[in-house]
LUMROTOR-329330 format. One record per atom (N, C-alpha, C): x negated, y negated, z negated; residue in three letters. Coordinates in pm, whole numbers, padded with zeros to 5 digits, always signed. Atoms other than C-alpha are relative to their C-alpha. Layout:
# LUMROTOR-329330
XYZALA;...
***
This chain:
# LUMROTOR-329330
-00109-00056+00077UNK;-13798-11189-08748UNK;-00043+00043-00139UNK;+00046-00042+00131UNK;-14016-11083-09040UNK;-00034+00147-00002UNK;+00044-00138+00019UNK;-14152-10760-09171UNK;+00118+00089-00037UNK;-00107-00094+00034UNK;-13921-10459-09182UNK;-00028+00058-00138UNK;+00013-00051+00136UNK;-13859-10347-09540UNK;+00032+00149+00000UNK;-00030-00143+00008UNK;-13888-09972-09604UNK;+00129+00025-00076UNK;-00128-00033+00059UNK;-13561-09808-09701UNK;-00009+00013-00152UNK;+00013-00020+00144UNK;-13693-09716-10047UNK;-00003-00132-00076UNK;+00003+00129+00068UNK;-13760-10081-10134UNK;+00134-00072+00011UNK;-00134+00056-00009UNK;-13416-10183-10009UNK;+00086+00055-00113UNK;-00075-00059+00111UNK;-13276-09943-10270UNK;-00033-00070-00131UNK;+00038+00071+00122UNK;-13476-10119-10542UNK;+00069-00135-00004UNK;-00060+00133-00005UNK;-13354-10460-10430UNK;+00151+00005-00015UNK;-00145-00015+00013UNK;-12998-10329-10417UNK;+00043+00045-00137UNK;-00034-00040+00136UNK;-13018-10222-10781UNK;+00022+00148-00019UNK;-00017-00143+00012UNK;-13010-09850-10711UNK;-00119+00060-00074UNK;+00106-00066+00075UNK;-13210-09615-10928UNK;-00086+00086+00092UNK;+00093-00080-00079UNK;-13519-09450-10781UNK;-00082+00089-00091UNK;+00098-00082+00070UNK;-13745-09167-10889UNK;-00137-00050+00042UNK;+00127+00062-00037UNK;-14069-09362-10892UNK;-00119+00091-00020UNK;+00110-00094+00015UNK;-14277-09059-10984UNK;-00043+00053+00137UNK;+00036-00047-00133UNK;-14266-08960-10617UNK;-00089-00100+00073UNK;+00088+00104-00055UNK;-14436-09290-10526UNK;-00023-00104-00108UNK;+00016+00092+00113UNK;-14557-09451-10846UNK;-00077-00125+00036UNK;+00076+00124-00011UNK;-14678-09807-10866UNK;-00108+00004-00107UNK;+00108-00003+00097UNK;-15008-09859-11042UNK;+00006-00117-00098UNK;-00001+00118+00087UNK;-14972-10214-11178UNK;+00089-00107+00063UNK;-00087+00107-00049UNK;-14788-10543-11133UNK;-00047-00052+00137UNK;+00050+00045-00130UNK;-15014-10639-10841UNK;+00054+00089+00112UNK;-00053-00090-00103UNK;-14895-10329-10651UNK;+00149-00023+00021UNK;-00143+00035-00015UNK;-14532-10426-10720UNK;+00014-00124+00088UNK;-00006+00126-00075UNK;-14591-10778-10588UNK;-00036+00022+00146UNK;+00042-00028-00137UNK;-14773-10647-10280UNK;+00110+00071+00078UNK;-00110-00071-00064UNK;-14470-10427-10208UNK;+00126-00085+00010UNK;-00117+00088-00006UNK;-14233-10724-10243UNK;+00098+00021-00113UNK;-00087-00027+00115UNK;-14088-10601-10573UNK;-00038-00100-00109UNK;+00033+00105+00096UNK;-14091-10920-10780UNK;+00100-00002-00114UNK;-00088+00011+00117UNK;-13946-10990-11122UNK;+00122-00087+00031UNK;-00109+00092-00032UNK;-13735-11275-10982UNK;+00108+00067+00085UNK;-00097-00068-00087UNK;-13569-11049-10722UNK;+00067+00120-00067UNK;-00048-00122+00064UNK;-13508-10765-10968UNK;+00023-00018-00150UNK;-00022+00018+00143UNK;-13384-10900-11303UNK;+00065+00124-00061UNK;-00053-00118+00069UNK;-13319-10617-11547UNK;-00061+00131+00045UNK;+00061-00124-00050UNK;-13530-10366-11353UNK;-00099+00055-00103UNK;+00093-00069+00087UNK;-13729-10110-11550UNK;-00077+00099+00085UNK;+00082-00081-00088UNK;-14022-09946-11368UNK;-00115+00063-00075UNK;+00117-00069+00054UNK;-14299-09698-11447UNK;-00124-00045+00076UNK;+00128+00038-00061UNK;-14654-09819-11385UNK;-00106+00096-00052UNK;+00094-00103+00039UNK;-14922-09550-11385UNK;-00127-00054-00066UNK;+00120+00059+00061UNK;-15204-09788-11488UNK;+00023-00148-00030UNK;-00034+00140+00017UNK;-15029-10111-11576UNK;-00019-00056-00138UNK;+00013+00048+00137UNK;-15083-10127-11949UNK;-00139-00050-00032UNK;+00130+00047+00047UNK;-15367-10280-12145UNK;-00095+00119-00005UNK;+00095-00110-00008UNK;-15672-10064-12079UNK;+00032+00096+00112UNK;-00037-00080-00117UNK;-15521-09931-11754UNK;+00067+00132-00038UNK;-00076-00119+00040UNK;-15290-09684-11931UNK;+00142-00012+00053UNK;-00138+00006-00047UNK;-14937-09591-11820UNK;+00087-00086-00092UNK;-00094+00080+00078UNK;-14659-09825-11930UNK;+00128-00017+00082UNK;-00121+00040-00070UNK;-14312-09946-11837UNK;-00007-00150+00020UNK;-00009+00144-00024UNK;-14246-10288-11688UNK;+00147-00036+00011UNK;-00138+00048+00000UNK;-13920-10475-11750UNK;+00003-00141+00056UNK;-00013+00133-00058UNK;-13812-10775-11542UNK;+00100-00082-00081UNK;-00091+00092+00069UNK;-13665-11064-11741UNK;+00057-00104+00096UNK;-00047+00093-00101UNK;-13585-11241-11414UNK;-00104-00103+00039UNK;+00109+00092-00028UNK;-13904-11447-11426UNK;-00133+00072+00004UNK;+00127-00072+00013UNK;-14187-11220-11536UNK;+00025+00149-00026UNK;-00002-00140+00038UNK;-14265-10850-11574UNK;-00053+00008-00143UNK;+00040-00018+00139UNK;-14283-10759-11945UNK;-00050+00143-00018UNK;+00059-00131+00022UNK;-14508-10470-12047UNK;+00063+00067-00121UNK;-00050-00080+00111UNK;-14359-10195-12264UNK;-00094+00119-00012UNK;+00095-00109+00021UNK;-14620-09960-12408UNK;+00075+00131-00020UNK;-00055-00133+00022UNK;-14549-09589-12400UNK;-00071+00056-00122UNK;+00061-00039+00127UNK;-14607-09474-12756UNK;+00009+00149-00027UNK;-00004-00140+00046UNK;-14576-09154-12953UNK;+00125+00070+00055UNK;-00114-00081-00045UNK;-14339-08873-12861UNK;+00122-00029-00087UNK;-00125+00017+00074UNK;-13977-08916-12962UNK;+00027+00126-00082UNK;-00030-00114+00089UNK;-13861-08696-13246UNK;+00147+00035+00011UNK;
***
């Protein structure tokens, strides 16, 4: 029958918003391992605690094919 998907990941696949700080993903490999792929989640925006260049925090945006890295820069004014 396949692997049972945790309720929290069903919410991601359903397009519902989650507070990912309670269970942050570290990088794109951790997203893929959890079954959260760019193809299944077009338009998703996620926080990655070590996903940026140099293992720094960043955001990842799904364009429907790939995860695009968005660097977290200076504080907003």
